[in-house]
BATI-704676 format. One record per residue: residue in three letters; x, y, z of N, C-alpha, C in turn. Coordinates in Angstrom, 1 decimal. Each point is the difference from the previous one (the first is absolute). Layout:
// BATI-704676
+-----+--------+--------+--------+--------+--------+--------+--------+--------+--------+
| res |     nx |     ny |     nz |    cax |    cay |    caz |     cx |     cy |     cz |
+-----+--------+--------+--------+--------+--------+--------+--------+--------+--------+
| ALA |      X |      Y |      Z |      X |      Y |      Z |      X |      Y |      Z |
...
+-----+--------+--------+--------+--------+--------+--------+--------+--------+--------+
END
This chain:
// BATI-704676
+-----+--------+--------+--------+--------+--------+--------+--------+--------+--------+
| res |     nx |     ny |     nz |    cax |    cay |    caz |     cx |     cy |     cz |
+-----+--------+--------+--------+--------+--------+--------+--------+--------+--------+
| MET |   77.2 | -165.9 |   61.5 |   -0.7 |    0.3 |    1.3 |   -1.4 |   -0.6 |   -0.1 |
| MET |   -0.4 |   -0.7 |    1.1 |   -1.3 |   -0.7 |    0.0 |   -1.1 |    1.0 |    0.3 |
| ASP |   -1.2 |   -0.2 |   -0.6 |   -1.2 |    0.8 |    0.2 |   -0.3 |   -0.2 |    1.5 |
| PRO |   -0.3 |    1.2 |    0.7 |   -0.3 |   -0.1 |    1.5 |   -1.2 |   -0.9 |    0.3 |
| LEU |   -1.0 |    0.0 |   -0.8 |   -1.2 |   -0.8 |    0.2 |    0.4 |   -1.5 |    0.0 |
| LEU |    0.8 |   -0.4 |   -1.1 |    0.4 |   -1.4 |   -0.1 |    0.9 |   -0.3 |    1.1 |
| GLU |    0.9 |    0.9 |    0.4 |    0.9 |   -0.3 |    1.2 |   -0.8 |   -0.3 |    1.2 |
| ASN |   -1.1 |    0.8 |    0.3 |   -0.8 |   -0.3 |    1.2 |   -0.8 |   -1.3 |   -0.2 |
| LEU |   -0.5 |   -0.3 |   -1.2 |   -0.7 |   -1.3 |   -0.2 |    1.0 |   -1.2 |    0.2 |
| LEU |    1.2 |    0.2 |   -0.5 |    0.9 |   -1.1 |    0.2 |    0.4 |   -0.2 |    1.5 |
| ALA |    0.1 |    1.1 |    0.7 |    0.4 |   -0.2 |    1.4 |   -1.2 |   -0.7 |    0.8 |
| GLY |   -1.2 |    0.4 |   -0.4 |   -1.2 |   -0.7 |    0.6 |    0.0 |   -1.5 |   -0.4 |
| PHE |    0.3 |   -0.2 |   -1.2 |    0.1 |   -1.4 |   -0.5 |    1.0 |   -0.9 |    0.7 |
| VAL |    1.1 |    0.6 |    0.3 |    1.1 |   -0.7 |    0.7 |   -0.5 |   -0.4 |    1.4 |
| ASP |   -0.7 |    0.9 |    0.7 |   -0.5 |   -0.3 |    1.3 |   -1.1 |   -1.1 |   -0.1 |
| GLU |   -0.9 |    0.2 |   -1.0 |   -1.0 |   -1.0 |   -0.1 |    0.6 |   -1.4 |   -0.4 |
| ALA |    1.0 |    0.0 |   -0.9 |    0.6 |   -1.3 |   -0.4 |    0.7 |   -0.7 |    1.2 |
| GLN |    0.6 |    0.8 |    0.9 |    0.6 |   -0.6 |    1.2 |   -1.1 |   -0.6 |    0.9 |
| GLU |   -1.1 |    0.6 |    0.2 |   -1.1 |   -0.6 |    0.8 |   -0.5 |   -1.2 |   -0.7 |
| ILE |   -0.2 |    0.0 |   -1.3 |   -0.4 |   -1.2 |   -0.7 |    1.0 |   -1.1 |    0.1 |
| TYR |    1.3 |    0.3 |   -0.1 |    1.0 |   -1.0 |    0.1 |   -0.1 |   -0.7 |    1.4 |
| GLU |   -0.2 |    0.8 |    1.0 |   -0.1 |   -0.6 |    1.4 |   -1.2 |   -0.9 |    0.1 |
| ARG |   -1.1 |    0.4 |   -0.6 |   -1.3 |   -0.8 |    0.1 |    0.2 |   -1.3 |   -0.8 |
| VAL |    0.6 |    0.1 |   -1.2 |    0.2 |   -1.1 |   -0.9 |    1.0 |   -1.0 |    0.6 |
| ALA |    1.1 |    0.5 |    0.6 |    0.9 |   -0.9 |    0.7 |   -0.6 |   -0.7 |    1.1 |
| ARG |   -0.8 |    0.7 |    0.8 |   -0.7 |   -0.6 |    1.2 |   -1.0 |   -1.1 |   -0.5 |
| SER |   -0.7 |    0.3 |   -1.1 |   -1.0 |   -1.0 |   -0.5 |    0.7 |   -1.2 |   -0.6 |
| MET |    1.1 |    0.2 |   -0.6 |    0.8 |   -1.1 |   -0.6 |    0.5 |   -0.9 |    1.2 |
| MET |    0.5 |    0.6 |    1.0 |    0.4 |   -0.8 |    1.2 |   -1.1 |   -0.8 |    0.6 |
| GLU |   -1.2 |    0.6 |    0.1 |   -1.2 |   -0.7 |    0.5 |   -0.4 |   -1.1 |   -0.9 |
| LEU |    0.1 |    0.2 |   -1.3 |   -0.4 |   -1.1 |   -0.9 |    1.0 |   -1.1 |    0.0 |
| GLU |    1.3 |    0.3 |    0.3 |    1.0 |   -1.1 |    0.1 |   -0.3 |   -0.9 |    1.1 |
| LYS |   -0.6 |    0.6 |    1.1 |   -0.3 |   -0.8 |    1.2 |   -1.3 |   -0.8 |   -0.2 |
| ALA |   -1.0 |    0.6 |   -0.6 |   -1.3 |   -0.7 |   -0.2 |   -0.6 |    0.5 |   -1.3 |
| PRO |    0.4 |   -0.7 |   -1.1 |   -0.3 |    0.4 |   -1.4 |   -1.5 |    0.1 |   -0.3 |
| ALA |   -0.8 |   -0.8 |    0.6 |   -1.5 |    0.1 |   -0.3 |   -0.8 |    0.6 |    1.0 |
| GLN |    0.6 |    0.8 |    0.9 |   -0.8 |    0.5 |    1.1 |    0.0 |    1.6 |    0.0 |
| GLY |   -1.0 |    0.6 |    0.6 |   -0.1 |    1.4 |    0.2 |   -0.1 |    0.9 |   -1.2 |
| PRO |    0.1 |    1.3 |    0.3 |   -0.2 |    1.0 |   -1.1 |    1.3 |    0.4 |   -0.7 |
| SER |    1.0 |   -0.7 |    0.2 |    1.3 |    0.4 |   -0.5 |    0.0 |    0.1 |   -1.6 |
| PHE |   -0.7 |   -0.9 |   -0.7 |    0.0 |    0.1 |   -1.4 |   -0.7 |    1.4 |   -0.4 |
| ASP |   -1.0 |    0.3 |    0.7 |   -0.7 |    1.3 |   -0.3 |    0.8 |    1.2 |    0.2 |
| GLU |    0.7 |    0.0 |    1.2 |    0.9 |    1.1 |    0.3 |    1.2 |    0.1 |   -1.0 |
| LEU |    0.5 |   -1.1 |   -0.4 |    1.1 |   -0.1 |   -0.9 |   -0.5 |    0.6 |   -1.4 |
| ALA |   -1.1 |   -0.5 |   -0.4 |   -0.5 |    0.4 |   -1.3 |   -0.4 |    1.5 |    0.0 |
| ARG |   -0.6 |    0.5 |    1.0 |   -0.3 |    1.4 |    0.1 |    1.2 |    0.9 |    0.0 |
| GLY |    1.1 |   -0.4 |    0.7 |    1.2 |    0.7 |    0.0 |    0.6 |    0.1 |   -1.4 |
| LEU |    0.1 |   -1.2 |   -0.7 |    0.6 |    0.0 |   -1.3 |   -0.9 |    0.8 |   -1.0 |
| HIS |   -1.3 |   -0.1 |    0.1 |   -0.9 |    0.7 |   -0.9 |    0.2 |    1.5 |    0.2 |
| THR |    0.1 |    0.5 |    1.2 |    0.3 |    1.4 |    0.3 |    1.3 |    0.5 |   -0.6 |
| LEU |    1.0 |   -0.8 |    0.3 |    1.4 |    0.3 |   -0.5 |   -0.1 |    0.1 |   -1.6 |
| LYS |   -0.6 |   -1.0 |   -0.6 |   -0.1 |    0.0 |   -1.5 |   -0.7 |    1.3 |   -0.5 |
| GLY |   -1.1 |    0.3 |    0.6 |   -0.7 |    1.2 |   -0.5 |    0.7 |    1.3 |    0.3 |
| SER |    0.6 |    0.1 |    1.2 |    0.8 |    1.3 |    0.3 |    1.2 |    0.1 |   -0.9 |
| ALA |    0.7 |   -1.1 |   -0.2 |    1.2 |    0.0 |   -0.9 |   -0.4 |    0.4 |   -1.4 |
| ALA |   -1.1 |   -0.6 |   -0.5 |   -0.4 |    0.3 |   -1.4 |   -0.4 |    1.4 |   -0.1 |
| THR |   -0.7 |    0.6 |    1.0 |   -0.4 |    1.4 |   -0.1 |    1.2 |    0.9 |   -0.1 |
| LEU |    1.1 |   -0.4 |    0.6 |    1.2 |    0.9 |    0.0 |    0.9 |   -0.4 |   -1.2 |
| GLY |   -0.4 |   -0.9 |   -0.8 |    0.8 |   -0.4 |   -1.2 |    1.2 |   -0.9 |    0.3 |
| LEU |   -0.1 |   -0.7 |    1.2 |    1.0 |   -0.9 |    0.4 |   -0.4 |   -1.4 |   -0.6 |
| GLU |    0.1 |   -0.2 |   -1.3 |   -0.6 |   -1.1 |   -0.6 |    0.6 |   -1.4 |    0.4 |
| GLU |    1.3 |    0.0 |    0.2 |    0.7 |   -1.2 |    0.3 |   -0.5 |   -0.5 |    1.4 |
| LEU |   -0.1 |    0.9 |    0.9 |   -0.5 |   -0.3 |    1.4 |   -1.5 |   -0.5 |   -0.1 |
| ALA |   -0.8 |    0.8 |   -0.8 |   -1.4 |   -0.4 |   -0.2 |   -0.1 |   -1.4 |   -0.6 |
| ASP |    0.8 |   -0.3 |   -1.0 |   -0.1 |   -1.3 |   -0.6 |    0.5 |   -1.1 |    1.0 |
| PHE |    1.0 |    0.3 |    0.8 |    0.5 |   -1.0 |    1.0 |   -1.2 |   -0.3 |    1.0 |
| ALA |   -0.6 |    1.1 |    0.5 |   -1.1 |   -0.2 |    1.0 |   -1.1 |   -0.7 |   -0.6 |
| HIS |   -0.3 |    0.2 |   -1.3 |   -1.1 |   -0.7 |   -0.7 |    0.3 |   -1.5 |   -0.1 |
| ARG |    1.2 |   -0.3 |   -0.3 |    0.4 |   -1.4 |   -0.1 |   -0.1 |   -0.7 |    1.3 |
| MET |    0.5 |    0.7 |    1.1 |   -0.1 |   -0.6 |    1.3 |   -1.5 |   -0.2 |    0.4 |
| GLU |   -0.8 |    1.0 |   -0.3 |   -1.4 |   -0.1 |    0.3 |   -0.7 |   -1.2 |   -0.7 |
| ASP |    0.4 |   -0.3 |   -1.2 |   -0.5 |   -1.1 |   -0.7 |    0.4 |   -1.3 |    0.7 |
| VAL |    1.3 |   -0.1 |    0.5 |    0.5 |   -1.2 |    0.7 |   -0.9 |   -0.2 |    1.2 |
| VAL |   -0.3 |    1.1 |    0.7 |   -0.8 |   -0.1 |    1.3 |   -1.3 |   -0.6 |   -0.4 |
| TRP |   -0.7 |    0.5 |   -1.0 |   -1.3 |   -0.5 |   -0.3 |    0.0 |   -1.5 |   -0.4 |
| ARG |    1.0 |   -0.4 |   -0.8 |    0.1 |   -1.4 |   -0.4 |    0.3 |   -0.9 |    1.3 |
| THR |    0.9 |    0.5 |    0.8 |    0.3 |   -0.8 |    1.2 |   -1.2 |   -0.1 |    1.0 |
| CYS |   -0.7 |    1.1 |    0.1 |   -1.2 |    0.0 |    0.8 |   -1.0 |   -1.0 |   -0.5 |
| ALA |   -0.2 |    0.0 |   -1.3 |   -1.0 |   -0.9 |   -0.6 |    0.4 |   -1.4 |    0.1 |
| ARG |    1.3 |   -0.3 |    0.0 |    0.5 |   -1.4 |    0.2 |   -0.1 |   -0.4 |    1.4 |
| LEU |    0.3 |    0.8 |    1.0 |    0.0 |   -0.4 |    1.4 |   -1.4 |    0.1 |    0.6 |
| ARG |   -0.9 |    0.9 |   -0.5 |   -1.3 |    0.2 |    0.6 |   -1.0 |   -0.1 |   -1.1 |
| PRO |   -0.1 |   -1.2 |   -0.7 |   -0.9 |   -0.1 |   -1.2 |   -1.5 |    0.3 |    0.3 |
| ARG |   -0.5 |   -0.3 |    1.2 |   -1.4 |    0.1 |    0.3 |   -0.3 |    1.4 |    0.6 |
| ALA |    0.9 |    0.6 |    0.6 |   -0.2 |    1.4 |    0.6 |    0.9 |    1.0 |   -0.8 |
| SER |   -0.6 |    0.8 |   -0.8 |    0.8 |    0.9 |   -0.8 |    0.5 |    1.1 |    0.9 |
| CYS |    1.1 |    0.7 |   -0.4 |    0.4 |    1.1 |    0.7 |   -1.0 |    1.1 |   -0.1 |
| ARG |   -0.2 |    0.7 |    1.1 |   -1.1 |    1.1 |    0.0 |    0.2 |    1.0 |   -1.1 |
| THR |    1.2 |    0.2 |   -0.4 |    0.2 |    1.1 |   -1.0 |    0.4 |   -0.7 |   -1.3 |
| SER |   -0.4 |   -1.2 |   -0.3 |    0.4 |   -0.7 |   -1.2 |   -0.4 |    0.7 |   -1.3 |
| PRO |    0.9 |   -0.1 |   -1.0 |   -0.2 |    0.7 |   -1.2 |   -1.1 |   -0.7 |   -0.8 |
| PRO |   -0.5 |    0.7 |   -1.1 |   -1.0 |   -0.6 |   -0.8 |    0.6 |   -1.3 |   -0.7 |
| ALA |   -0.9 |   -0.9 |   -0.4 |    0.5 |   -1.2 |   -0.6 |    0.8 |    0.2 |   -1.3 |
| TRP |   -0.3 |    1.0 |   -0.8 |    0.8 |    0.3 |   -1.2 |    1.5 |    0.3 |    0.4 |
| ARG |    0.2 |    0.6 |    1.1 |    1.4 |    0.3 |    0.4 |    0.7 |   -1.2 |    0.4 |
| CYS |   -0.6 |   -1.0 |    0.7 |    0.7 |   -1.2 |    0.4 |    0.4 |   -0.8 |   -1.1 |
| SER |   -0.8 |    0.0 |   -1.1 |    0.3 |   -0.9 |   -1.1 |    0.8 |    0.6 |   -1.1 |
| ARG |    0.4 |    1.3 |    0.1 |    0.6 |    0.6 |   -1.1 |    1.5 |   -0.3 |   -0.1 |
| ARG |    0.7 |   -0.5 |    1.0 |    1.4 |   -0.3 |   -0.1 |    0.2 |   -1.5 |    0.0 |
+-----+--------+--------+--------+--------+--------+--------+--------+--------+--------+
END
């Protein structure tokens, strides 16, 4: 039997993850149309970052690792497509160079 607190937290996480999925999917479709335009990189990165943190907090390490890897891809892609204008939520330089 699952701890009631953990059960409530997981239910909230599922709702949050669904919302994040919808925002991430929308951002990816926008980026497909215009890769170097608009705030889509920022929205995508924010969603993945939130998913990563929430999953890690609940001990969902595989999901947290997946979101982390996706977030890294977003940063690298943003830097390649928008070299002079960084993403508003860009990571510190040490993070970009560590992989």
